[in-house]
C-alpha positions in Angstrom: -76.3 -133.6 88.2 -76.1 -132.4 84.5 -78.9 -131.2 82.3 -80.0 -133.5 79.5 -78.3 -133.4 76.2 -79.9 -130.9 73.8 -81.7 -129.0 76.5 -80.8 -125.5 77.8 -80.7 -123.5 81.0 -81.3 -119.8 80.8 -79.4 -117.5 83.1 -79.9 -113.8 83.9 -77.2 -111.5 82.5 -74.3 -111.3 82.9 -73.9 -115.0 81.9 -71.7 -117.3 83.9 -68.5 -118.6 82.2 -69.3 -121.2 79.6 -73.0 -120.5 79.3 -74.6 -118.9 76.2 -78.3 -118.9 76.8 -79.6 -115.6 78.3 -83.1 -115.4 79.9 -83.0 -111.7 79.4 -82.5 -112.2 75.6 -85.2 -114.8 75.5 -87.6 -112.4 77.2 -86.6 -109.6 74.8 -87.3 -111.9 71.8 -90.7 -112.9 73.3 -91.7 -109.3 73.9 -90.9 -108.5 70.3 -92.8 -111.5 69.0 -95.9 -110.7 71.0 -95.8 -106.9 70.4 -95.4 -107.3 66.6 -98.1 -110.0 66.3 -100.6 -107.8 68.1 -99.8 -104.9 65.8 -101.0 -107.1 62.9 -104.3 -108.0 64.8 -103.2 -111.5 65.8 -104.6 -112.9 69.0 -102.6 -115.2 71.4 -103.6 -118.8 72.1 -102.0 -121.8 73.7 -102.5 -125.6 73.9 -101.4 -128.7 75.8 -97.7 -129.5 76.0 -98.6 -133.2 75.8 -100.9 -134.5 73.0 -102.2 -137.8 71.6 -99.5 -139.4 69.4 -102.1 -139.8 66.7 -102.4 -136.0 66.3 -98.9 -136.0 64.8 -99.1 -139.2 62.8 -102.3 -138.1 61.2 -100.5 -135.0 59.9 -97.0 -136.3 59.2 -97.3 -140.1 59.0 -95.7 -142.8 61.2 -92.2 -141.8 60.2 -92.4 -138.8 62.5 -92.5 -141.0 65.6 -88.7 -141.5 65.6 -88.3 -137.8 66.1 -90.7 -137.5 69.1 -90.5 -137.7 72.8 -93.4 -140.1 72.9 -94.4 -142.7 75.5 -97.4 -144.6 77.0 -98.9 -142.6 79.9 -100.3 -144.3 83.0 -103.5 -145.0 81.3 -101.6 -146.8 78.5 -102.5 -144.1 76.0 -99.9 -143.2 73.3 -98.9 -139.6 73.9 -96.1 -137.2 72.9 -94.5 -134.0 74.0 -95.5 -131.5 71.3 -92.9 -131.2 68.5 -94.9 -128.4 66.7 -98.0 -126.3 67.2 -99.7 -126.5 63.8 -101.7 -129.7 64.5 -102.9 -128.3 67.8 -104.1 -125.0 66.4 -105.8 -126.7 63.4 -107.7 -128.9 65.8 -108.6 -126.0 68.0 -109.9 -123.9 65.1 -111.8 -126.9 63.7 -113.6 -127.2 67.0 -114.3 -123.5 67.6 -114.3 -121.7 64.2 -118.0 -120.8 64.4 -117.2 -118.6 67.5 -114.8 -116.4 65.5 -115.1 -114.0 62.6 -113.0 -114.9 59.6 -110.1 -114.6 58.9 -108.9 -116.0 62.2 -105.5 -114.7 63.1 -103.8 -116.4 66.0 -100.2 -116.6 67.4 -98.5 -118.6 70.2 -95.0 -119.0 71.7 -94.8 -122.6 72.9 -91.8 -124.7 74.0 -91.5 -127.6 71.6 -89.6 -130.9 71.8 -88.0 -133.2 69.2 -85.8 -136.2 69.9 -83.0 -135.8 67.4 -79.3 -135.3 67.3 -78.4 -131.8 68.6 -76.4 -129.6 66.2 -75.7 -126.0 65.5 -79.0 -124.1 65.5 -81.1 -127.2 66.3 -81.6 -128.7 69.8 -84.0 -131.1 71.4 -86.2 -128.2 72.7 -86.8 -124.7 71.6 -89.3 -121.9 71.9 -91.2 -121.0 68.7 -93.2 -118.1 67.5 -96.2 -119.5 65.6 -98.5 -117.3 63.5 -101.4 -118.8 61.6 -104.3 -117.3 59.6 -107.4 -119.3 58.8 -110.4 -118.7 56.5 -108.9 -116.8 53.6 -107.8 -118.2 50.2 -106.7 -114.9 48.6 -102.9 -114.4 48.2 -103.3 -111.2 50.2 -103.4 -113.4 53.3 -100.0 -114.9 52.3 -98.6 -111.5 51.9 -99.9 -110.4 55.3 -98.3 -113.4 57.0 -95.0 -112.8 55.2 -95.1 -109.1 56.1 -95.5 -110.1 59.7 -92.5 -112.4 59.5 -90.4 -109.6 58.0 -91.6 -107.0 60.5 -90.7 -109.3 63.5 -87.2 -109.5 62.3 -87.0 -105.8 61.6 -88.3 -105.1 65.1 -85.3 -107.0 66.4 -83.0 -104.7 64.6 -82.3 -106.9 61.5 -82.3 -105.2 58.0 -82.5 -106.2 54.4 -78.7 -106.7 54.5 -79.2 -109.4 57.3 -82.0 -111.6 55.9 -84.2 -112.5 53.0 -87.5 -114.3 52.7 -87.4 -116.8 49.9 -90.8 -117.4 48.3 -91.8 -120.6 46.4 -94.9 -122.5 45.6 -95.9 -126.2 45.9 -98.4 -125.6 43.1 -95.6 -124.4 40.8 -93.5 -127.4 41.6 -96.4 -129.7 41.1 -97.1 -128.2 37.7 -93.4 -128.6 36.8 -93.4 -132.2 38.0 -96.4 -133.1 35.8 -95.0 -131.2 32.8 -91.7 -133.2 33.1 -93.6 -136.5 33.2 -93.0 -137.2 36.8 -94.5 -140.4 38.1 -97.6 -139.7 40.2 -96.7 -142.5 42.7 -93.2 -141.0 43.3 -94.3 -137.4 43.9 -93.6 -137.5 47.7 -90.0 -138.8 47.0 -89.5 -136.0 44.5 -90.5 -133.2 46.9 -88.3 -134.7 49.7 -85.3 -134.9 47.3 -85.7 -131.3 46.2 -86.1 -130.1 49.8 -82.8 -131.7 50.7 -80.8 -130.8 47.6 -79.0 -127.8 49.1 -77.6 -130.0 51.8 -76.5 -132.9 49.5 -74.1 -133.3 46.7 -75.3 -133.5 43.0 -74.7 -137.2 42.8 -77.0 -137.9 45.7 -79.7 -135.7 44.3 -79.5 -137.5 40.9 -79.9 -140.9 42.7 -82.9 -139.6 44.7 -84.6 -138.2 41.6 -84.0 -141.3 39.4 -87.1 -143.2 40.5 -89.3 -140.1 40.0 -88.7 -139.7 36.2 -87.4 -136.1 36.6 -83.8 -135.2 36.0 -81.6 -133.0 38.1 -80.8 -130.9 35.1 -84.5 -130.0 34.6 -84.8 -129.2 38.3 -81.8 -126.9 38.1 -83.2 -125.1 35.0 -86.6 -124.6 36.7 -85.0 -123.1 39.8 -82.6 -120.9 37.8 -85.4 -119.4 35.7 -87.2 -118.3 38.9 -90.3 -117.2 37.0 -93.0 -116.1 39.5 -96.5 -117.6 39.0 -99.4 -115.0 39.0 -100.0 -116.0 42.6 -96.4 -115.3 43.7 -96.3 -112.1 41.6 -99.4 -110.8 43.5 -97.6 -111.4 46.8 -94.5 -109.6 45.6 -96.6 -106.7 44.4 -98.4 -106.6 47.8 -95.2 -106.5 49.8 -93.6 -104.0 47.4 -96.5 -101.7 48.0 -95.7 -101.8 51.8 -92.1 -101.0 51.1 -91.0 -104.5 51.9 -90.0 -105.7 48.5 -86.3 -105.7 49.2 -86.8 -108.4 51.8 -88.2 -111.0 49.5 -87.3 -112.9 46.3 -88.6 -115.8 44.3 -86.5 -118.9 45.0 -87.9 -122.3 43.9 -85.0 -123.9 45.8 -87.4 -123.7 48.8 -90.0 -126.4 48.7 -90.6 -127.4 52.4 -90.6 -131.2 52.5 -93.6 -131.7 54.7 -96.4 -133.2 52.6 -99.2 -131.1 54.1 -98.2 -127.9 52.4 -100.5 -127.1 49.5 -99.5 -123.8 48.0 -97.2 -120.9 48.7 -94.2 -121.8 50.9 -91.4 -119.6 52.2 -88.3 -119.5 54.4 -86.3 -116.7 55.9 -82.5 -117.0 55.8 -79.6 -114.9 56.9 -78.0 -113.3 53.8 -74.5 -114.6 54.6 -75.7 -118.2 54.8 -74.1 -118.9 58.2 -77.2 -120.4 59.9 -80.1 -122.7 59.3 -83.4 -121.2 58.2 -84.6 -118.5 60.7 -88.3 -119.2 60.0 -90.4 -121.2 57.5 -94.0 -121.8 56.6 -96.6 -121.8 53.9 -100.2 -122.8 53.0 -101.8 -125.9 54.4 -105.4 -125.7 53.1 -106.3 -129.3 53.8 -105.1 -129.8 57.3 -108.1 -128.6 59.2 -110.3 -130.9 57.1 -107.9 -133.9 57.8 -107.9 -133.4 61.5 -111.7 -132.8 61.7 -112.5 -135.9 59.7 -113.8 -133.7 56.8 -116.3 -131.9 59.0 -114.6 -128.4 58.8 -112.9 -127.1 55.7 -110.9 -123.9 56.1 -108.0 -122.6 54.1 -105.0 -121.9 56.3 -101.4 -120.8 56.3 -98.7 -119.8 58.8 -95.1 -119.9 59.9 -92.9 -120.8 62.7 -89.8 -119.0 64.0 -87.6 -120.7 66.5 -85.6 -118.9 69.2 -82.3 -120.9 68.8 -81.2 -119.7 65.3 -82.7 -116.3 66.0 -80.7 -115.8 69.2 -77.5 -116.9 67.5 -78.1 -114.6 64.6 -78.8 -111.6 66.8 -75.6 -112.1 68.7 -73.6 -112.6 65.5 -74.9 -109.4 64.0 -74.5 -107.4 67.2 -78.2 -106.8 67.6 -78.5 -107.8 71.2 -79.2 -104.8 73.5 -77.5 -104.4 76.8 -79.4 -106.0 79.7 -77.2 -104.5 82.4 -79.8 -102.1 83.8 -82.6 -104.0 85.5 -83.3 -101.8 88.5 -84.9 -98.4 88.4 -84.1 -97.5 92.0 -81.8 -98.8 94.7 -83.1 -97.7 98.1 -80.1 -97.2 100.5 -80.8 -97.8 104.2 -78.0 -95.9 105.8 -79.9 -95.0 109.0 -81.3 -98.2 110.5 -83.7 -96.2 112.6 -85.4 -95.4 109.3 -85.6 -99.0 108.0 -89.4 -99.2 108.6 -89.9 -95.9 106.7 -87.5 -97.2 104.0 -89.6 -100.3 103.6 -92.7 -98.1 103.1 -90.7 -96.2 100.5 -89.7 -99.4 98.7 -93.3 -100.5 98.6 -94.6 -97.1 97.4 -92.1 -97.1 94.5 -92.9 -100.6 93.5 -96.6 -99.9 93.5 -95.8 -96.9 91.1 -94.4 -99.4 88.7 -90.7 -99.0 89.4 -88.2 -101.9 89.8 -86.7 -101.4 93.2 -84.2 -103.3 95.3 -82.6 -102.7 98.8 -80.4 -104.4 101.3 -82.4 -107.0 103.2 -80.0 -106.7 106.2 -77.9 -103.9 107.7 -74.9 -103.1 105.4 -72.3 -100.4 105.2 -73.3 -97.5 102.9 -70.4 -98.0 100.5 -71.3 -101.6 99.9 -75.0 -100.7 99.3 -73.8 -98.1 96.7 -71.5 -100.6 95.1 -74.4 -103.0 94.8 -76.5 -100.3 93.1 -73.7 -99.8 90.5 -73.3 -103.6 89.9 -77.1 -103.9 89.3 -77.1 -101.0 86.8 -79.5 -99.0 88.9 -80.7 -95.8 87.3 -81.2 -94.0 90.7 -80.4 -94.4 94.3 -82.8 -93.1 97.0 -82.4 -92.7 100.7 -84.3 -91.3 103.6 -82.6 -88.8 106.0 -83.6 -87.0 109.1 -84.0 -83.3 108.5 -84.8 -80.3 110.8 -88.5 -80.7 110.0 -88.8 -84.5 109.7 -87.8 -87.2 107.3 -86.7 -86.1 103.8 -86.1 -88.1 100.6 -82.9 -87.7 98.6 -82.8 -89.1 95.1 -79.7 -89.2 92.8 -79.8 -90.0 89.0 -76.7 -92.1 88.5 -76.4 -91.2 84.9 -76.8 -87.4 85.0 -75.4 -87.2 88.6 -78.1 -84.8 89.5 -79.8 -84.9 92.9 -83.4 -84.0 94.0 -84.8 -83.6 97.5 -88.4 -84.0 98.5 -90.7 -85.8 100.9 -91.3 -89.6 101.0 -94.7 -89.0 99.5 -93.2 -87.4 96.4 -91.0 -90.4 95.6 -92.8 -91.5 92.4 -92.4 -88.0 90.9 -88.6 -87.9 91.7 -87.5 -91.0 89.9 
């Protein structure tokens, strides 16, 4: 039996031959995501892994259906595995916003699913760090979210030499489009063409733009000028005041093709250009209103950061820590008459917060010691019979120092 195409299995380190997805690395990334979001005052939420299909078509149109794992459930309702989290959180906030002070700052780490051709950095499932802020129109909110994105990557060991956040604005693009005489009915096609221009040749871009009334030359000039709007300049100034200015730049080549974005948009890329976008997001001030049928109107913005590209980038840049040491103490049972006492020692150490392992069945001492080294144990501990009763001997496998005490003093010796 083989796993499905585009899906992953996560193994503990060291990885078996031919496998590249580490459960230890995944947990390391999750811990960093959660820890950094909480430092910024974001609260964690979650939602259903299966949603009504209409939730996604209301946001992105019927064309998204071809990208979904959608089906009719046993009640003949059209449903889908969630491909993203933004519609879910917008619905949740619309239903419960009166219960929370504004701005609402939430994050989640869901597993998401898209039915598309697997390729480098993009699979049919991935885990994603989602951070969203509701209820604030001021660009200070945009700066706060971008700063969080930057600090997550910094917390993972990446520097300004590794990545950059490219800032753009749908409002700036809309103003440019109107100034160039773009046809109102072709605006959607224009934004989609510009969003794909870095992945296509100039001839294809020109053909895509022809029906919109805007030339490729004008687009190139607008991007090359890179003049920040007052809104974008305010965000740059805010980030510079935090000491994060080196991590961002104005780049109108970023446009984010999804139609629901309404203002500032941004994407994080590795500086060497070896991977797809690390993260992306922006303002979507109308989505809560759309999903609530106009009953709730809240400005909103956020970003998503997937684990696939991020894990590949961390490995490529040598930023993955060693996961060899997972055990604090290996309890050696060399005297089987002390196994009952050793079990009590194991339990006592575990209750003190230590990661502890031991041989479940009788085993020669040298094999138990070898097992301790293989697991990267920081200490071994064993009980011995002394002249005045049972004593505890603990050895630090790094410093090679030994300590002796009573079984009751175990927690203080390791």
